[in-house]
PDB file of N, CA, C, O and CB in Angstrom:
ATOM      1  N   UNK A   1     158.663  99.911 -74.208  1.00  0.00           N
ATOM      2  CA  UNK A   1     160.322 100.659 -73.307  1.00  0.00           C
ATOM      3  C   UNK A   1     161.394  99.291 -74.771  1.00  0.00           C
ATOM      4  O   UNK A   1     161.243  98.146 -75.198  1.00  0.00           O
ATOM      5  CB  UNK A   1     160.603  99.846 -70.214  1.00  0.00           C
ATOM      6  N   UNK A   2     162.636 100.770 -75.013  1.00  0.00           N
ATOM      7  CA  UNK A   2     163.753  99.899 -75.808  1.00  0.00           C
ATOM      8  C   UNK A   2     164.578  99.241 -74.899  1.00  0.00           C
ATOM      9  O   UNK A   2     164.737  99.634 -73.743  1.00  0.00           O
ATOM     10  CB  UNK A   2     164.708 100.733 -76.741  1.00  0.00           C
ATOM     11  N   UNK A   3     165.178  98.125 -75.439  1.00  0.00           N
ATOM     12  CA  UNK A   3     165.758  97.795 -74.894  1.00  0.00           C
ATOM     13  C   UNK A   3     167.119  97.940 -74.998  1.00  0.00           C
ATOM     14  O   UNK A   3     167.555  98.039 -76.145  1.00  0.00           O
ATOM     15  CB  UNK A   3     165.377  97.062 -74.839  1.00  0.00           C
ATOM     16  N   UNK A   4     168.503  98.007 -73.382  1.00  0.00           N
ATOM     17  CA  UNK A   4     168.837  98.585 -73.188  1.00  0.00           C
ATOM     18  C   UNK A   4     170.856  97.700 -73.298  1.00  0.00           C
ATOM     19  O   UNK A   4     170.732  96.503 -73.041  1.00  0.00           O
ATOM     20  CB  UNK A   4     167.872  99.141 -72.166  1.00  0.00           C
ATOM     21  N   UNK A   5     171.514  97.858 -73.424  1.00  0.00           N
ATOM     22  CA  UNK A   5     172.674  96.609 -73.052  1.00  0.00           C
ATOM     23  C   UNK A   5     172.980  96.994 -71.407  1.00  0.00           C
ATOM     24  O   UNK A   5     173.174  98.154 -71.045  1.00  0.00           O
ATOM     25  CB  UNK A   5     174.449  96.737 -74.215  1.00  0.00           C
ATOM     26  N   UNK A   6     172.989  96.020 -70.634  1.00  0.00           N
ATOM     27  CA  UNK A   6     173.513  96.037 -69.844  1.00  0.00           C
ATOM     28  C   UNK A   6     175.358  96.314 -68.663  1.00  0.00           C
ATOM     29  O   UNK A   6     175.851  96.476 -67.547  1.00  0.00           O
ATOM     30  CB  UNK A   6     172.928  95.409 -70.099  1.00  0.00           C
ATOM     31  N   UNK A   7     175.667  96.115 -70.709  1.00  0.00           N
ATOM     32  CA  UNK A   7     177.151  96.752 -70.170  1.00  0.00           C
ATOM     33  C   UNK A   7     177.766  97.891 -70.593  1.00  0.00           C
ATOM     34  O   UNK A   7     178.925  98.299 -70.663  1.00  0.00           O
ATOM     35  CB  UNK A   7     178.177  95.940 -70.392  1.00  0.00           C
ATOM     36  N   UNK A   8     176.224  98.464 -70.967  1.00  0.00           N
ATOM     37  CA  UNK A   8     177.210  99.610 -71.892  1.00  0.00           C
ATOM     38  C   UNK A   8     175.834 101.042 -71.136  1.00  0.00           C
ATOM     39  O   UNK A   8     174.627 101.085 -70.898  1.00  0.00           O
ATOM     40  CB  UNK A   8     177.238  99.178 -74.568  1.00  0.00           C
ATOM     41  N   UNK A   9     176.669 101.682 -71.067  1.00  0.00           N
ATOM     42  CA  UNK A   9     175.825 103.185 -69.805  1.00  0.00           C
ATOM     43  C   UNK A   9     174.862 103.890 -70.539  1.00  0.00           C
ATOM     44  O   UNK A   9     175.202 104.617 -71.472  1.00  0.00           O
ATOM     45  CB  UNK A   9     177.029 104.727 -69.188  1.00  0.00           C
ATOM     46  N   UNK A  10     173.465 103.716 -70.144  1.00  0.00           N
ATOM     47  CA  UNK A  10     172.634 104.722 -71.220  1.00  0.00           C
ATOM     48  C   UNK A  10     172.729 106.042 -71.224  1.00  0.00           C
ATOM     49  O   UNK A  10     173.227 106.722 -70.326  1.00  0.00           O
ATOM     50  CB  UNK A  10     171.285 104.642 -71.134  1.00  0.00           C
ATOM     51  N   UNK A  11     172.188 106.483 -72.374  1.00  0.00           N
ATOM     52  CA  UNK A  11     172.197 107.703 -72.102  1.00  0.00           C
ATOM     53  C   UNK A  11     171.200 108.200 -70.688  1.00  0.00           C
ATOM     54  O   UNK A  11     170.193 107.639 -70.256  1.00  0.00           O
ATOM     55  CB  UNK A  11     171.815 108.293 -73.423  1.00  0.00           C
ATOM     56  N   UNK A  12     171.901 109.468 -70.167  1.00  0.00           N
ATOM     57  CA  UNK A  12     171.342 109.694 -68.970  1.00  0.00           C
ATOM     58  C   UNK A  12     171.063 110.565 -69.002  1.00  0.00           C
ATOM     59  O   UNK A  12     171.598 111.220 -68.108  1.00  0.00           O
ATOM     60  CB  UNK A  12     171.787 109.557 -68.027  1.00  0.00           C
ATOM     61  N   UNK A  13     169.823 111.626 -70.150  1.00  0.00           N
ATOM     62  CA  UNK A  13     169.165 112.512 -69.982  1.00  0.00           C
ATOM     63  C   UNK A  13     167.989 112.114 -71.777  1.00  0.00           C
ATOM     64  O   UNK A  13     167.906 111.411 -72.784  1.00  0.00           O
ATOM     65  CB  UNK A  13     170.314 114.035 -69.675  1.00  0.00           C
ATOM     66  N   UNK A  14     167.552 112.896 -71.231  1.00  0.00           N
ATOM     67  CA  UNK A  14     166.092 112.609 -72.759  1.00  0.00           C
ATOM     68  C   UNK A  14     165.010 112.327 -72.434  1.00  0.00           C
ATOM     69  O   UNK A  14     164.438 113.043 -71.612  1.00  0.00           O
ATOM     70  CB  UNK A  14     166.153 111.357 -73.861  1.00  0.00           C
ATOM     71  N   UNK A  15     164.341 111.132 -73.000  1.00  0.00           N
ATOM     72  CA  UNK A  15     163.106 110.687 -72.461  1.00  0.00           C
ATOM     73  C   UNK A  15     162.534 110.276 -71.323  1.00  0.00           C
ATOM     74  O   UNK A  15     163.109 110.534 -70.266  1.00  0.00           O
ATOM     75  CB  UNK A  15     162.878 110.017 -72.919  1.00  0.00           C
ATOM     76  N   UNK A  16     161.494 109.672 -71.319  1.00  0.00           N
ATOM     77  CA  UNK A  16     161.466 108.865 -70.069  1.00  0.00           C
ATOM     78  C   UNK A  16     161.263 107.774 -70.032  1.00  0.00           C
ATOM     79  O   UNK A  16     160.595 107.173 -69.191  1.00  0.00           O
ATOM     80  CB  UNK A  16     160.784 109.144 -69.300  1.00  0.00           C
ATOM     81  N   UNK A  17     162.289 106.998 -71.736  1.00  0.00           N
ATOM     82  CA  UNK A  17     162.443 106.125 -71.489  1.00  0.00           C
ATOM     83  C   UNK A  17     163.715 105.679 -70.950  1.00  0.00           C
ATOM     84  O   UNK A  17     164.066 104.684 -70.317  1.00  0.00           O
ATOM     85  CB  UNK A  17     162.052 105.735 -72.248  1.00  0.00           C
ATOM     86  N   UNK A  18     164.661 107.359 -71.666  1.00  0.00           N
ATOM     87  CA  UNK A  18     166.017 106.654 -71.446  1.00  0.00           C
ATOM     88  C   UNK A  18     166.215 107.026 -69.726  1.00  0.00           C
ATOM     89  O   UNK A  18     167.231 106.655 -69.137  1.00  0.00           O
ATOM     90  CB  UNK A  18     167.433 107.387 -72.626  1.00  0.00           C
ATOM     91  N   UNK A  19     164.941 107.919 -68.914  1.00  0.00           N
ATOM     92  CA  UNK A  19     165.727 107.882 -68.100  1.00  0.00           C
ATOM     93  C   UNK A  19     165.164 105.866 -66.583  1.00  0.00           C
ATOM     94  O   UNK A  19     165.257 105.303 -65.492  1.00  0.00           O
ATOM     95  CB  UNK A  19     165.553 109.913 -67.523  1.00  0.00           C
ATOM     96  N   UNK A  20     164.707 105.892 -67.842  1.00  0.00           N
ATOM     97  CA  UNK A  20     164.295 104.453 -67.517  1.00  0.00           C
ATOM     98  C   UNK A  20     165.328 103.810 -67.614  1.00  0.00           C
ATOM     99  O   UNK A  20     166.024 103.696 -66.605  1.00  0.00           O
ATOM    100  CB  UNK A  20     163.299 103.811 -68.300  1.00  0.00           C
ATOM    101  N   UNK A  21     165.694 103.266 -68.711  1.00  0.00           N
ATOM    102  CA  UNK A  21     166.457 102.271 -69.063  1.00  0.00           C
ATOM    103  C   UNK A  21     168.369 102.229 -68.423  1.00  0.00           C
ATOM    104  O   UNK A  21     169.197 101.319 -68.439  1.00  0.00           O
ATOM    105  CB  UNK A  21     166.236 102.404 -70.700  1.00  0.00           C
ATOM    106  N   UNK A  22     168.456 103.958 -67.826  1.00  0.00           N
ATOM    107  CA  UNK A  22     168.950 104.555 -66.671  1.00  0.00           C
ATOM    108  C   UNK A  22     168.986 103.701 -65.401  1.00  0.00           C
ATOM    109  O   UNK A  22     169.928 103.043 -64.959  1.00  0.00           O
ATOM    110  CB  UNK A  22     168.196 105.698 -66.443  1.00  0.00           C
ATOM    111  N   UNK A  23     167.222 103.922 -64.703  1.00  0.00           N
ATOM    112  CA  UNK A  23     167.296 103.045 -63.362  1.00  0.00           C
ATOM    113  C   UNK A  23     167.772 101.617 -63.853  1.00  0.00           C
ATOM    114  O   UNK A  23     168.795 101.206 -63.306  1.00  0.00           O
ATOM    115  CB  UNK A  23     165.713 102.926 -62.516  1.00  0.00           C
ATOM    116  N   UNK A  24     167.224 100.852 -64.740  1.00  0.00           N
ATOM    117  CA  UNK A  24     167.658  99.550 -64.683  1.00  0.00           C
ATOM    118  C   UNK A  24     169.331  99.353 -64.913  1.00  0.00           C
ATOM    119  O   UNK A  24     170.167  98.590 -64.428  1.00  0.00           O
ATOM    120  CB  UNK A  24     166.818  98.805 -65.746  1.00  0.00           C
ATOM    121  N   UNK A  25     169.361 100.246 -65.729  1.00  0.00           N
ATOM    122  CA  UNK A  25     171.134  99.289 -65.440  1.00  0.00           C
ATOM    123  C   UNK A  25     171.973  99.720 -64.800  1.00  0.00           C
ATOM    124  O   UNK A  25     173.181  99.486 -64.858  1.00  0.00           O
ATOM    125  CB  UNK A  25     172.116  99.033 -66.536  1.00  0.00           C
ATOM    126  N   UNK A  26     171.071 100.789 -63.735  1.00  0.00           N
ATOM    127  CA  UNK A  26     172.213 101.126 -62.452  1.00  0.00           C
ATOM    128  C   UNK A  26     171.991  99.994 -61.362  1.00  0.00           C
ATOM    129  O   UNK A  26     172.828  99.574 -60.562  1.00  0.00           O
ATOM    130  CB  UNK A  26     171.921 102.821 -61.602  1.00  0.00           C
ATOM    131  N   UNK A  27     170.199  99.454 -61.568  1.00  0.00           N
ATOM    132  CA  UNK A  27     169.695  98.853 -60.502  1.00  0.00           C
ATOM    133  C   UNK A  27     170.551  97.622 -60.986  1.00  0.00           C
ATOM    134  O   UNK A  27     171.278  97.407 -60.016  1.00  0.00           O
ATOM    135  CB  UNK A  27     168.011  98.786 -60.296  1.00  0.00           C
ATOM    136  N   UNK A  28     170.926  96.504 -62.162  1.00  0.00           N
ATOM    137  CA  UNK A  28     171.624  95.756 -62.018  1.00  0.00           C
ATOM    138  C   UNK A  28     172.595  95.445 -61.313  1.00  0.00           C
ATOM    139  O   UNK A  28     172.796  94.584 -60.456  1.00  0.00           O
ATOM    140  CB  UNK A  28     171.777  95.704 -62.613  1.00  0.00           C
ATOM    141  N   UNK A  29     173.630  96.864 -62.123  1.00  0.00           N
ATOM    142  CA  UNK A  29     174.646  96.957 -61.517  1.00  0.00           C
ATOM    143  C   UNK A  29     175.207  97.045 -59.982  1.00  0.00           C
ATOM    144  O   UNK A  29     176.314  97.408 -59.583  1.00  0.00           O
ATOM    145  CB  UNK A  29     174.866  97.673 -62.024  1.00  0.00           C
ATOM    146  N   UNK A  30     173.845  96.501 -59.125  1.00  0.00           N
ATOM    147  CA  UNK A  30     174.356  96.579 -57.345  1.00  0.00           C
ATOM    148  C   UNK A  30     174.165  95.566 -57.197  1.00  0.00           C
ATOM    149  O   UNK A  30     173.483  94.776 -57.849  1.00  0.00           O
ATOM    150  CB  UNK A  30     173.691  97.414 -56.122  1.00  0.00           C
ATOM    151  N   UNK A  31     175.312  95.333 -55.446  1.00  0.00           N
ATOM    152  CA  UNK A  31     174.980  94.407 -55.727  1.00  0.00           C
ATOM    153  C   UNK A  31     173.765  94.048 -54.433  1.00  0.00           C
ATOM    154  O   UNK A  31     173.123  94.975 -53.939  1.00  0.00           O
ATOM    155  CB  UNK A  31     176.206  93.625 -56.000  1.00  0.00           C
ATOM    156  N   UNK A  32     173.609  92.932 -54.084  1.00  0.00           N
ATOM    157  CA  UNK A  32     172.223  92.610 -53.090  1.00  0.00           C
ATOM    158  C   UNK A  32     172.844  93.657 -51.674  1.00  0.00           C
ATOM    159  O   UNK A  32     172.205  94.634 -51.285  1.00  0.00           O
ATOM    160  CB  UNK A  32     171.971  90.357 -52.561  1.00  0.00           C
ATOM    161  N   UNK A  33     173.571  93.419 -51.332  1.00  0.00           N
ATOM    162  CA  UNK A  33     174.049  93.786 -49.912  1.00  0.00           C
ATOM    163  C   UNK A  33     174.395  95.337 -50.560  1.00  0.00           C
ATOM    164  O   UNK A  33     174.111  96.281 -49.823  1.00  0.00           O
ATOM    165  CB  UNK A  33     175.555  92.689 -49.114  1.00  0.00           C
ATOM    166  N   UNK A  34     174.978  95.642 -51.864  1.00  0.00           N
ATOM    167  CA  UNK A  34     173.804  97.638 -51.930  1.00  0.00           C
ATOM    168  C   UNK A  34     172.743  97.934 -52.370  1.00  0.00           C
ATOM    169  O   UNK A  34     172.410  99.092 -52.624  1.00  0.00           O
ATOM    170  CB  UNK A  34     174.211  98.871 -52.762  1.00  0.00           C
ATOM    171  N   UNK A  35     171.828  96.628 -52.579  1.00  0.00           N
ATOM    172  CA  UNK A  35     170.457  97.251 -51.944  1.00  0.00           C
ATOM    173  C   UNK A  35     169.860  97.606 -51.339  1.00  0.00           C
ATOM    174  O   UNK A  35     169.047  98.530 -51.310  1.00  0.00           O
ATOM    175  CB  UNK A  35     169.912  97.151 -51.843  1.00  0.00           C
ATOM    176  N   UNK A  36     170.347  96.551 -50.455  1.00  0.00           N
ATOM    177  CA  UNK A  36     169.299  96.744 -48.700  1.00  0.00           C
ATOM    178  C   UNK A  36     170.414  97.608 -48.444  1.00  0.00           C
ATOM    179  O   UNK A  36     170.833  96.760 -47.657  1.00  0.00           O
ATOM    180  CB  UNK A  36     168.956  95.091 -47.188  1.00  0.00           C
ATOM    181  N   UNK A  37     171.107  98.327 -48.391  1.00  0.00           N
ATOM    182  CA  UNK A  37     172.243  99.634 -47.611  1.00  0.00           C
ATOM    183  C   UNK A  37     171.314 100.467 -48.225  1.00  0.00           C
ATOM    184  O   UNK A  37     170.570 101.162 -47.533  1.00  0.00           O
ATOM    185  CB  UNK A  37     174.235  99.943 -48.095  1.00  0.00           C
ATOM    186  N   UNK A  38     171.256 100.485 -49.714  1.00  0.00           N
ATOM    187  CA  UNK A  38     170.397 101.441 -49.354  1.00  0.00           C
ATOM    188  C   UNK A  38     168.920 101.228 -49.256  1.00  0.00           C
ATOM    189  O   UNK A  38     168.932  99.999 -49.201  1.00  0.00           O
ATOM    190  CB  UNK A  38     170.609 102.359 -50.132  1.00  0.00           C
ATOM    191  N   UNK A  39     168.341 101.379 -49.228  1.00  0.00           N
ATOM    192  CA  UNK A  39     166.807 100.769 -48.269  1.00  0.00           C
ATOM    193  C   UNK A  39     166.322 100.845 -46.858  1.00  0.00           C
ATOM    194  O   UNK A  39     165.295 101.172 -46.263  1.00  0.00           O
ATOM    195  CB  UNK A  39     166.742  99.390 -48.248  1.00  0.00           C
ATOM    196  N   UNK A  40     167.941 100.238 -46.490  1.00  0.00           N
ATOM    197  CA  UNK A  40     167.882 101.024 -44.742  1.00  0.00           C
ATOM    198  C   UNK A  40     168.520 102.210 -44.295  1.00  0.00           C
ATOM    199  O   UNK A  40     168.493 102.445 -43.087  1.00  0.00           O
ATOM    200  CB  UNK A  40     168.507 100.165 -43.658  1.00  0.00           C
ATOM    201  N   UNK A  41     169.427 103.465 -45.524  1.00  0.00           N
ATOM    202  CA  UNK A  41     169.576 103.967 -45.660  1.00  0.00           C
ATOM    203  C   UNK A  41     168.259 105.146 -45.457  1.00  0.00           C
ATOM    204  O   UNK A  41     167.993 106.008 -44.619  1.00  0.00           O
ATOM    205  CB  UNK A  41     170.220 103.528 -46.333  1.00  0.00           C
ATOM    206  N   UNK A  42     167.589 104.609 -46.808  1.00  0.00           N
ATOM    207  CA  UNK A  42     165.894 105.309 -46.766  1.00  0.00           C
ATOM    208  C   UNK A  42     165.171 104.908 -46.272  1.00  0.00           C
ATOM    209  O   UNK A  42     164.193 104.881 -47.019  1.00  0.00           O
ATOM    210  CB  UNK A  42     165.110 105.454 -47.699  1.00  0.00           C
ATOM    211  N   UNK A  43     164.851 104.327 -44.945  1.00  0.00           N
ATOM    212  CA  UNK A  43     164.517 103.886 -44.445  1.00  0.00           C
ATOM    213  C   UNK A  43     164.573 104.604 -42.819  1.00  0.00           C
ATOM    214  O   UNK A  43     163.541 104.795 -42.176  1.00  0.00           O
ATOM    215  CB  UNK A  43     164.924 102.915 -44.915  1.00  0.00           C
ATOM    216  N   UNK A  44     165.539 104.848 -42.456  1.00  0.00           N
ATOM    217  CA  UNK A  44     166.762 105.552 -41.610  1.00  0.00           C
ATOM    218  C   UNK A  44     166.143 107.661 -41.304  1.00  0.00           C
ATOM    219  O   UNK A  44     165.706 108.570 -40.599  1.00  0.00           O
ATOM    220  CB  UNK A  44     168.705 105.336 -43.052  1.00  0.00           C
ATOM    221  N   UNK A  45     166.665 107.117 -42.602  1.00  0.00           N
ATOM    222  CA  UNK A  45     165.680 109.256 -43.012  1.00  0.00           C
ATOM    223  C   UNK A  45     164.626 109.264 -43.065  1.00  0.00           C
ATOM    224  O   UNK A  45     164.253 109.895 -42.076  1.00  0.00           O
ATOM    225  CB  UNK A  45     165.755 110.245 -44.526  1.00  0.00           C
ATOM    226  N   UNK A  46     163.401 108.798 -43.888  1.00  0.00           N
ATOM    227  CA  UNK A  46     162.327 108.292 -43.331  1.00  0.00           C
ATOM    228  C   UNK A  46     162.041 108.504 -41.955  1.00  0.00           C
ATOM    229  O   UNK A  46     162.095 109.731 -41.879  1.00  0.00           O
ATOM    230  CB  UNK A  46     162.345 107.120 -43.541  1.00  0.00           C
ATOM    231  N   UNK A  47     161.806 108.132 -40.965  1.00  0.00           N
ATOM    232  CA  UNK A  47     162.381 107.645 -39.647  1.00  0.00           C
ATOM    233  C   UNK A  47     162.649 108.917 -39.109  1.00  0.00           C
ATOM    234  O   UNK A  47     162.008 109.624 -38.332  1.00  0.00           O
ATOM    235  CB  UNK A  47     163.692 106.654 -39.691  1.00  0.00           C
ATOM    236  N   UNK A  48     163.548 109.038 -39.587  1.00  0.00           N
ATOM    237  CA  UNK A  48     164.570 110.375 -38.476  1.00  0.00           C
ATOM    238  C   UNK A  48     164.584 111.527 -39.175  1.00  0.00           C
ATOM    239  O   UNK A  48     165.462 112.347 -38.905  1.00  0.00           O
ATOM    240  CB  UNK A  48     166.433 110.087 -38.143  1.00  0.00           C
ATOM    241  N   UNK A  49     163.156 111.947 -40.699  1.00  0.00           N
ATOM    242  CA  UNK A  49     162.218 112.971 -40.850  1.00  0.00           C
ATOM    243  C   UNK A  49     160.703 112.584 -40.618  1.00  0.00           C
ATOM    244  O   UNK A  49     159.955 113.239 -41.344  1.00  0.00           O
ATOM    245  CB  UNK A  49     162.400 113.501 -42.176  1.00  0.00           C
ATOM    246  N   UNK A  50     160.338 112.069 -40.143  1.00  0.00           N
ATOM    247  CA  UNK A  50     159.144 111.914 -39.486  1.00  0.00           C
ATOM    248  C   UNK A  50     158.146 111.570 -40.688  1.00  0.00           C
ATOM    249  O   UNK A  50     156.921 111.678 -40.641  1.00  0.00           O
ATOM    250  CB  UNK A  50     158.766 113.231 -38.612  1.00  0.00           C
ATOM    251  N   UNK A  51     158.738 111.232 -41.526  1.00  0.00           N
ATOM    252  CA  UNK A  51     157.606 110.987 -43.371  1.00  0.00           C
ATOM    253  C   UNK A  51     157.159 109.509 -42.845  1.00  0.00           C
ATOM    254  O   UNK A  51     156.236 108.920 -43.409  1.00  0.00           O
ATOM    255  CB  UNK A  51     158.870 110.819 -45.614  1.00  0.00           C
ATOM    256  N   UNK A  52     157.566 109.174 -42.197  1.00  0.00           N
ATOM    257  CA  UNK A  52     157.208 107.446 -41.621  1.00  0.00           C
ATOM    258  C   UNK A  52     157.050 106.979 -39.789  1.00  0.00           C
ATOM    259  O   UNK A  52     158.076 106.590 -39.231  1.00  0.00           O
ATOM    260  CB  UNK A  52     158.777 106.389 -42.224  1.00  0.00           C
ATOM    261  N   UNK A  53     156.026 107.040 -39.159  1.00  0.00           N
ATOM    262  CA  UNK A  53     156.655 106.532 -37.894  1.00  0.00           C
ATOM    263  C   UNK A  53     156.622 105.365 -37.537  1.00  0.00           C
ATOM    264  O   UNK A  53     155.590 104.783 -37.870  1.00  0.00           O
ATOM    265  CB  UNK A  53     156.276 107.028 -36.930  1.00  0.00           C
ATOM    266  N   UNK A  54     157.352 104.779 -36.983  1.00  0.00           N
ATOM    267  CA  UNK A  54     157.444 102.759 -36.056  1.00  0.00           C
ATOM    268  C   UNK A  54     156.632 102.462 -35.648  1.00  0.00           C
ATOM    269  O   UNK A  54     156.329 103.078 -34.625  1.00  0.00           O
ATOM    270  CB  UNK A  54     158.257 102.233 -34.777  1.00  0.00           C
ATOM    271  N   UNK A  55     155.492 101.120 -36.187  1.00  0.00           N
ATOM    272  CA  UNK A  55     155.226 100.280 -35.990  1.00  0.00           C
ATOM    273  C   UNK A  55     154.813 100.058 -34.736  1.00  0.00           C
ATOM    274  O   UNK A  55     155.699  99.618 -34.002  1.00  0.00           O
ATOM    275  CB  UNK A  55     155.886  99.777 -36.390  1.00  0.00           C
ATOM    276  N   UNK A  56     153.468 100.261 -34.109  1.00  0.00           N
ATOM    277  CA  UNK A  56     153.587  99.744 -32.834  1.00  0.00           C
ATOM    278  C   UNK A  56     152.550  98.793 -32.071  1.00  0.00           C
ATOM    279  O   UNK A  56     151.370  98.889 -32.408  1.00  0.00           O
ATOM    280  CB  UNK A  56     153.738 100.787 -32.143  1.00  0.00           C
ATOM    281  N   UNK A  57     152.868  97.969 -31.165  1.00  0.00           N
ATOM    282  CA  UNK A  57     151.797  96.803 -31.910  1.00  0.00           C
ATOM    283  C   UNK A  57     150.369  97.090 -31.079  1.00  0.00           C
ATOM    284  O   UNK A  57     150.730  97.890 -30.216  1.00  0.00           O
ATOM    285  CB  UNK A  57     152.400  94.847 -31.634  1.00  0.00           C
ATOM    286  N   UNK A  58     149.415  96.933 -30.954  1.00  0.00           N
ATOM    287  CA  UNK A  58     148.409  97.709 -30.485  1.00  0.00           C
ATOM    288  C   UNK A  58     148.059  96.949 -28.861  1.00  0.00           C
ATOM    289  O   UNK A  58     148.118  95.721 -28.804  1.00  0.00           O
ATOM    290  CB  UNK A  58     147.086  97.706 -31.700  1.00  0.00           C
ATOM    291  N   UNK A  59     147.643  97.877 -27.381  1.00  0.00           N
ATOM    292  CA  UNK A  59     147.676  97.294 -26.381  1.00  0.00           C
ATOM    293  C   UNK A  59     146.490  95.795 -26.829  1.00  0.00           C
ATOM    294  O   UNK A  59     146.756  94.667 -26.413  1.00  0.00           O
ATOM    295  CB  UNK A  59     147.311  98.455 -25.139  1.00  0.00           C
ATOM    296  N   UNK A  60     145.415  96.036 -27.579  1.00  0.00           N
ATOM    297  CA  UNK A  60     144.441  94.810 -27.415  1.00  0.00           C
ATOM    298  C   UNK A  60     145.622  93.642 -28.490  1.00  0.00           C
ATOM    299  O   UNK A  60     145.093  92.536 -28.600  1.00  0.00           O
ATOM    300  CB  UNK A  60     142.369  95.242 -28.248  1.00  0.00           C
ATOM    301  N   UNK A  61     146.369  93.688 -28.885  1.00  0.00           N
ATOM    302  CA  UNK A  61     147.258  92.317 -28.986  1.00  0.00           C
ATOM    303  C   UNK A  61     147.979  91.398 -28.176  1.00  0.00           C
ATOM    304  O   UNK A  61     148.013  90.169 -28.231  1.00  0.00           O
ATOM    305  CB  UNK A  61     148.074  92.497 -29.582  1.00  0.00           C
ATOM    306  N   UNK A  62     148.488  92.111 -27.496  1.00  0.00           N
ATOM    307  CA  UNK A  62     149.245  92.147 -26.587  1.00  0.00           C
ATOM    308  C   UNK A  62     148.003  91.053 -24.639  1.00  0.00           C
ATOM    309  O   UNK A  62     148.145  90.095 -23.880  1.00  0.00           O
ATOM    310  CB  UNK A  62     149.727  94.278 -26.666  1.00  0.00           C
ATOM    311  N   UNK A  63     147.253  91.915 -24.844  1.00  0.00           N
ATOM    312  CA  UNK A  63     146.292  91.273 -24.567  1.00  0.00           C
ATOM    313  C   UNK A  63     145.786  90.234 -24.358  1.00  0.00           C
ATOM    314  O   UNK A  63     145.656  89.633 -23.291  1.00  0.00           O
ATOM    315  CB  UNK A  63     145.931  91.435 -24.914  1.00  0.00           C
ATOM    316  N   UNK A  64     145.212  89.749 -26.209  1.00  0.00           N
ATOM    317  CA  UNK A  64     145.001  88.361 -25.835  1.00  0.00           C
ATOM    318  C   UNK A  64     145.937  87.087 -26.052  1.00  0.00           C
ATOM    319  O   UNK A  64     145.749  86.152 -26.831  1.00  0.00           O
ATOM    320  CB  UNK A  64     143.922  88.084 -26.418  1.00  0.00           C
ATOM    321  N   UNK A  65     146.646  87.223 -25.457  1.00  0.00           N
ATOM    322  CA  UNK A  65     147.878  86.676 -25.509  1.00  0.00           C
ATOM    323  C   UNK A  65     147.705  85.730 -24.211  1.00  0.00           C
ATOM    324  O   UNK A  65     148.629  85.002 -23.850  1.00  0.00           O
ATOM    325  CB  UNK A  65     149.114  87.803 -25.505  1.00  0.00           C
TER     326      UNK A  65
END
């Protein structure tokens, strides 16, 4: 994988390596709060679209208590 300068935006098109460098550059520029906000919004979209279902405890788990 080609090295990249995190202070210089990599090429936005080309090979798979160009795309990977752009992804890594973009990720490095985000704060932890921005990364968490992205994850929360992605999960909300997945739940709303039905792509994933909320986890529900099994009835057998609560009977053991």
